[in-house]
C-alpha angles and dihedrals in degrees: 000000000000116000120252114258119234116257107248101033092094100019095057114043118201115282124241110262122213119197123234110255125213095184120135135217112272137036136296089218120102112269107264125236119227115246102192103060117164129180120241090023108126117250113222116210120184097200098201120173090230103029136019120214114194132176147132114261093235086080126063093223133049114259096213128036112173138149116267096245134117135191132196114214124188113214104204094191094056094030090229136125114229123204113214119191137187122339090359090071091067094048090083124042090210090066095054092077092058097043114134138173129219090225134087102192108315095335132084114242103166112054093176089065090048091053091050091050091049090052089050090050096048090046093054090046087057092235110190129194138177095189102046093255137107101248097193125096113242127226110191138172124233135181123274111272090011110203118247094243092056095052091042094055092045091051090052092047093051100039100035105032099033099024092219116181097229144347139200129194128207144163118266095222092052092048088051090051089048089055092052098044141049093262094253099066128130120220149118113271119205109192119190115194140170095269106020146005121233132197113200126175111219121205119190091340096311126104118239096223092178089068098037118123132198131204115201094227129098144138096300093052089047094057092044091051090048089050091054093047092053091047090056092043095048106024092166098043106150095220125066112231112219129196094272092054096051093041092055092044089053095047097042103041111019121092138172112259116227091213108019100182095048093045092046090055093056106026092098092050109116096242092046095042091053089065100034102041112099120196116209119190120211119210113276134163116219110190128176112211107210094170091072094053111112128217121250090252092056091047091049091048091051092048091052091048090051089049093053090048090050093051091048090051091047091053091049091049091047092051090051090049091051092050092049092047090050090052091049089049091054092048090049093051091047097049093040090054090045090053092047094047092050099039091118095055119103115255096252092052092047090049092053088049094056094041086067087066092057102269119138096218144322093290091054089051091051092049091050093049090048093052090049091050092050093048092051092047092050091050091049091054099034121137114230119175093182093071098117091124090063095060117113088003115163109228092208090058099034097045108017096160098053097089097038115100118246094240090065094053135078120239091259092049090049089057091048089048090058091053091049092050089053091047091048093049090049092049091049090049091050091050090053092048091049090052092051092047091047089054092047091049091050091050089047092051091049091051091048092049090051093049091048091054087048092052091046090050100044117357092177092055092047092048093048092049093049092047090052089051089047092050090050091049092048090049090053091045091054092047091052091047090052090050092050090048092048088059088069090060106077090201094057122105092242092054092046091054090048089053091049090054091051090049091051092053090050093045094089090064094049124034112327114146097201120126093248090053093051089052091051092052091049089055096045093151095056122106135213089264099050106026106123091196093056104104097153111135098026086103116056090219089067091073092058088080091066091046091054092049095048095042087232093137091055093047092048091049090050090053093050091048091050091052090051093049092049092048094053091043091053090054092046091049090050102045108018111075092196094057115084138174091265088059093059124107091243093054091047092053096046120102121275105241090204090068095041110101092192092051094051091042093055104026102028126222095329133091120254106263091203090069091047091052090049088053089052090058100250117158120247091250092054091048095049093048096041110122092228093053091049090050092048092051089059094053131102124205114208114193119120091026090063092072102021097066098051091041089072088078087066098031108029091176088076088067095043096262119139091213140104122257130239094271096048093046093047092048091051091048097048099039103034116012097044123050091283090219112142096183125095109290096031123117094229090048092054094044094050086052090063117032107171126199124196140154134072095298090056085078090068110111114250096022094116094046092049092053089047092052097043094046091049090056096056100032118091115262112274097023110139111241125192121177121186137167130221116271089235109013092189101046104026092089089063090041088056091050089053093049092045094048091055095047133080090249093078099050096091099029100084126100107220126213090249092054090048091053091047103040101027131226093307091071121097134157118235116225104163096257099070142046121305127246112249097191 
């Protein structure tokens, strides 16, 4: 008969596995040098906290795009310190450990690094000079609401160190909007950067900085948040996830949910999770070492050696037990004789006598004698299967002193006689136990032979009968379980009966009118040790009261039923081809992983193969070292995190920020802070007609659709809404700087070196694409 296939092998095909990437932003190619340098042509520098984009504005594309990192390397052979910048840092793995950034959040904190990076940029632009100055104007980006100290230091660096003729600062999101419009457009610009997200209304091509808003959340915070979520989800993950890992996971698999609450409610449903769950495999080496595998002869030799060692240890342990028992027998004989010889002494005198031997009092003496008696009784009735050496033993040779009277023996022989008596009693007890076991084994063999003939004659009838017995045992087991559970409910009938038993036991001390109770009250000064009327325990049924109170009988019955269930299931698994591990009572009572939110959240829409391997009977060592288990332990399941991390842009409270999200800020801007007119000619009307998204997070799938949906909800009915994204969200800021530098809009927007020296670092020129002057 063909074997039954496991549920899940065909129903759940293997999931697609993506491999964890450690690649970084940038290129492995050597940094190019610009071949068309011209003096007086503005140099555009998009000073991003993650990436710098540098180029002359006589080219439509930036010449150098490199990560904003720097590394200082000490060459001991040359006794020189080398400064490595940008993509070159990742060319050597030894440099990665010393990688640093000049930024702390959105602000510059190490100006020496910035100067080195500017040197690097000018060098690769092939900047030439005959007067020791950089003769090109500079167009540079800066953060929204740039602090005075930041701009002041940048002014000083450019004008005093490089002697540039003039400089102009602007905002990357407004430059990107300028590149994607005619320069006089009106719209709402949503700029998502590496450190923050800005929302700036633009009117006739100029940003309204008085109404601009910033959310302190960007790409860097997103990858950090994803890293924390994964650390909580997989606290014992064997691989350490670095910044590059989490950044790539965020970019490759996260997306903006169009309806976060609704999707969150159903994302762990099996049909949804099948599509949304992403499996990421971390690097792992699974090697099978065949060299260490030993031959069968070597394994047999080792097993025989272990067996011999075990026998030797058993003999040593047995010898120690015999010596201890002999010592206890001597103590028992000594103290018993002491008790007999001083039986006529009053209790105080006898107590003082035994206190000389180290006892605390008479009770301590009684407890010690009781423990000695129990130990000797256990030894006399102990079961010992390893008694082969006692077979065919001649008592006259093995224990020659047992039958000789004490008056014919010396004191040493009397001590040896006690040991031999103990050994003889143990040997006789072992023989009795062996005979009983032999009879039980014979009866068991007869029963098994009868069952075997039954199976050979009619397997179906045997299987049906065993399954009926199994069902009856399971039914009894469940009834006993219910009874045990009902004990926890003080209002249940079982609990009430238990309380009644307790009350009956305590009734003798309260108001019972039985004859025994009256006798107890007449002997009020008696104790449990000297009460002549205390006959509790003389009848074995008396102890059933304690068993009923403590539920011990129910627990023992459950244990016996469970043993019976396991025994029948073992036979069915062995002989019935239609009975499998998933049909066992244990498998039926285990949790359903499909209904476990935690299981689906951590392991995805697949059963835990560890449980399946345990059901197959594999040992723990085999399971731990199984290649598939090792591979699974190096996997990450992304499901809820895919939408939770980007959702912080719309609900910052999820990330611990006490700020409003994009939708709430935009609604407040369009409906309250601007004119709020959603008819042709109104500011809000024009801005709703051109909602522009730019920056690195604009590349997240679903961003545009989410903005479209959320804005539709708060805008008045009939308001035209148009949402668009930048053609190149990463490079369009530089493209806008290029376009602006080659237009008339930039002619009067530069701050010259002379103006800086005259007006100081507080002075800036407003040009609609940068920060506003607050003086």
